[in-house]
N, C-alpha and C positions, 0 to 999 in steps of 0.2 A: 517502599510503597513506588507510584507510579502517578504522577500526575502532567498533567497540562492545560493548556487553552484551551477548549470548543471553541472550529471556526466561527467566526460570523454571521456564517449564510445559514449554520447546522447548527443558532444556540437556541429559539425556537421551535425548530422542525419535531418535526412527528416521525423524525428515523431512527425504525430501531437496532442497536447497537450490540455486538455477541461478543463476547469476553469470552479467554483459550486463559486456562492458567493453567501450567503445570509445576507439579514438585516430583523431587527427588522423592523413589522412594523409603526412603532412606526416613525420610522427614513426615510424609507418607501419616502416619499414628498420631501426632500431636500435633500438627502444626495445619491450620484451616483457611485458606483464602477469607477474608475480610472486603467487602468493595460497599462502599460508603458514596453516594447519591448525593450534591451537593446544592442545591435549591440556587437559583438564580435574584430568585422573590428575597422581598426585606423580612425579614423573622416579624412576628410580631408583639412577643415584647418592647422589641424595641428598632428604631428608625434606619437604620446601620445594616448594610446589603450583609447576609448570612451567608456569600461566597462574595471574595473575591480573585480576583487573577489577576498575578505578578504584568502578564501581559497580555492586551486586547488588540489580538488577531482582526483587520476588517480587511475589506476586501480590496485598500489605499495597498496599506501592508507587506501584500506577497507579489512580486511581479514570477513568472514560469517563461523563461524565456525559450520553452518547450514549446509552449500552446499560445494556441491553437495550433496541433499539426497542419502539415497546407492538401490544400485540396485532390492534390494528389497522391495522398497518402494509400500505399496499398497494405492490408493489415497481411496481408495474402505474402508481399513478396518481403525478405529476410535484408534485402538489403535496404531496403525502410528503413527497418529496424535496425540498425548498423545504425545511420544517419540520427538515428533520434537515443539511443542506446550516448552516442556521444554527445549529446546534445543535452542530455542529461547526467551526465557524468559534470561534463562542465558547469552545469547548471550545481549540484550537493557538491565539490572540488570550491569554485567563485562566489558562491548568491546565499549558504545558508549556512546557520549556524546549527557545528553540531549538537546543541542541546536544544533545538528544537521541536516540536511536530512537526513543522515543515521537514526537514531530516529524515526522521523514519520513516511519511507517507514518500518521500520521494528516495529512497530508500528500494521501500515494495517498489516502485512504478521503475526503480534501476535494474531491478530485478529478472520485472514482467519484460522490459525492453534487454535485456539479457538474456536470460531462455529466447525468445524469437526470433533473434539474432544467433541462437548459437544449439540449435531446442536440438543440440543428441548432449549437452553439456548434462552428465561429467563425463560424456562415454569418452568421446573424440578429442579434438582440437580445439580447440575454441580462444574466440579475442584475450587479451589480459585486460585487469582493470585496473582505478586506484590504489590499492591497499587498504585504501582508510575504510574502504567499503566490501565489510566483512562477513560470511556466507552468514546473515543473520535476515531474523524476519519472517512470518508464515506463509510466505508462500517458496525462499530459495531451502528452505528443510525440509519442507515437503516434495520438494522436486526434486533434491539430491538423493532422498528418501526413500523415493518412490522409481529411484532413476529415470525419469521421466516417462512415468507412466500413466497417465491421465486416467482418476477416479473419477465416476461419474452417478451420483445420488440417482436411484431407481422405488417410483411409492414412496421416498422418505422413512426409508427403513432398510435397503441393502446397498449393497456400496459395487458398481462392476467397474472390473479393472481393466482397462486395454489398452495393448501396447498401441496408439497415433502414429499417424501418418506428423508428417513435417503439415500435411493442410490441414490436419486436426486437429493439431497444437497449435498454429499460428492463431484460428478461432478461436479455440479457449483460451487460450493468454488475451487474443483480444477480449473478447467477453468481460472478464477477472479485470483485466487492463481499463476498462472502463468503468467499469462499478467503481476499482478503487478510486479513478483521477476526480470523481467527482463530490467526495472528504472535501478539499482543498479548493477545487475548480469547476463550480455548477454551473457553466458556461454550455457552449457548442465545441463536440474535441475536436474533429476535423470544422479546418476554414472554408467557408463558403466563399471564400473571393480571393 
């Protein structure tokens, strides 16, 4: 079972959620994923809440020491990503409980920055990272599985796979990174001052 608190700023938003479930072949014939939607609205039969969260996430509960990015951040410069990668890793190791949704979110953020710093990963030499950050998460699994080949969807049906230049890779990662950040950080990504 997977559960967790919805970030406070998203609780009443109309944002589509994509859920991916993977089952091993040997289990597919007799297992079916079940998704339950829990409402935060009171149940009509009583005055209690039909859904309760073990922790309430408010904007004041979360501090992201690596955000916002400085106004000089250049997403096309792997050196800037390297500095960001270092800051994200420090934040993950020192500021976040491993059992929270913020850890899972930060894990993905880490891998975006890691690949932007090391765009040839896993092919060539790369920087080391803390071993408690394993190669888990949708982005890094797809990256390693595709050997760094970026897929783009055309007409919502066909996928085009193309070997990308470092510039293309950094643009792609910036786009995905920016989309992922807003899940817990709904503020401007780059500081204006």
